Structures are given as C-alpha cells and as structure tokens.
Phi, psi and omega in degrees: 000123183293148179267134179299307187282332183257329182270338184235293189292337176290326181276321184214117182295343178229068184289148176262110184260004186295338181282346181279135180293151178268146359281141181270131181245131178225157172240155180200156171248011183293133175299154182302319182296339182261359178294146176300146179301330180297330178284318183292326187260350181277180181274004182294153180253148181241128174250116183253127181240129179221179178207173179312133183302327181293315178289329176299315179299311182298316180296316179297318180299314178297318181298311181295322179292328177292326179289312182288336176295325177296337183258008177075021181266144179300144181300151176279118180302139184297322181297328177289320177296321179298312181295320178298317180298312180297330180272003176080017180273110181203148183299332180259011181097170181306134183306311186293321177297319181298309182296313183294329178301312180284325180298310181296322180289328178292331177287320179290321186227071182296339178282345183261317185237127176253118185263118182241141174250134182302322181298322178293322179294323178288324183286319183219071184300321181294315180296320182291321181289331175292317178298318180297317180298320178294319178301321181280358179077022181227063181297150179290143177261334182228144181297327181293338176293322178297313181298322180293319179296316180298321179293315183295331183261003183294145182299317181299318180293313182296320180299327186266001175292141181305317183295331180271342176275327186229357183276172180238137176294117183292340183272327183248343180073025179245159181295133181298333183300336182289345180280351186237129178225247184264322178069028182253165176263132175095014179295342179302334182297339180273000185231332186274142166275168178299323180295317178298316180300314181296316182295314181289329177296318178294319179296317180296316179299319180293315183292322184268359183304129177080358183273339184085000181265127181213121179284325173063028181233000000 
C-alpha cells in the first residue's frame, strides 16, 4: 500500500492520482490536523489504528533498532527511547496529540473516520473485521468470508510470505521483515520498570483526561 507522504508528496507536492484505479488505498502517519483539506472534505474514508502507548513505544523502539542494526549503528538504549516518547519526540509528532486528533474527529464524524485499537482486534478479531467491513460499506454476506479475511491477514501467515521474509519496501527501501515481530498485547511488561510504568501511566491519564478514550489494558 503506497504511503501518502513518502510515496507521493515527497516526490511531487501536487501528485496526479487520477490514473490510479478506484478504490484508492493509501497509508499515512500524518496527524489529522496536517491532512490536506481535500482528504478532510472529500467522501474518502479514514481507518485509524492505534494501540496502548506502552506497547507503541516498545514496538517503535524495536522497529527503529532493527533498521539501524542493518546499517551497523549501535542500538538505541530503551531508556533514551522512553524519555523521547514521554517528551513527545516522534517523527509523526507527539503520540497523544496524534491519537486524540483522530479520536475526537471520529466522534464528530463516525461515518468518516473509523477508530480502531490493536487490543480490540486481538481480543475479538472477527467482531472487529465485521465492524470495519460495515464502515466501508461492504458488509460480509457469508461467515466463511470473514474467516478467509482473518486468515489472509494473520500475522503468522504474513510473516512467512516470501515477499515479507526477503523483499524490500519499494517506498522506504527497507527490508519487509522489519515490519513483523511478535504482535502481542502487553510486551511492554518485558521492558518497563515500575517507575517507567508509573510515569507513563500518569502522563497517559493526564493527556486523555476528559476525552472518553481509555485503552484499559
């Protein structure tokens, strides 16, 4: 799936997408406030996926270290990654601002933005994929269709595809294997100290206060 900021706008600030067949699918890490007005005002739909901030940090840290490891660079210490995360230092902007931007807009315009949590997908994959299909206006007609989608999208299957074991991302030029790791909920417990957990927990509670958003994990 092509990236908006890396596959198109980085090459051409005014790309012509009319040659692409409909429906057009794109991925992006752009904050909602930075999306082009054409995206916000058009009939296109946005599916936003996020996860618990603690697991987000751990996943990002592993991903970045796998990339720099390919280049012979020393690993990024976890405590440094933790402090950067808490201070809002991230390539896509502060985590909490990013999440809240899409969350609040999804409440205002549920027909436009579908807000998904990774933990919910792990807990009830069948229920979540059915909700997603309905949001996209393509509800499933047969139960076996749901099972087929879940199988095709399963982490184990994707990890073992030849293209993901040995292929290269054409948009970023990095090995596809770096996109796949454990895919579990709660891996942060293997990396956080009690002090880290407490500090980030307080920060999360403060940032999400009054928003109605709660990961609860």
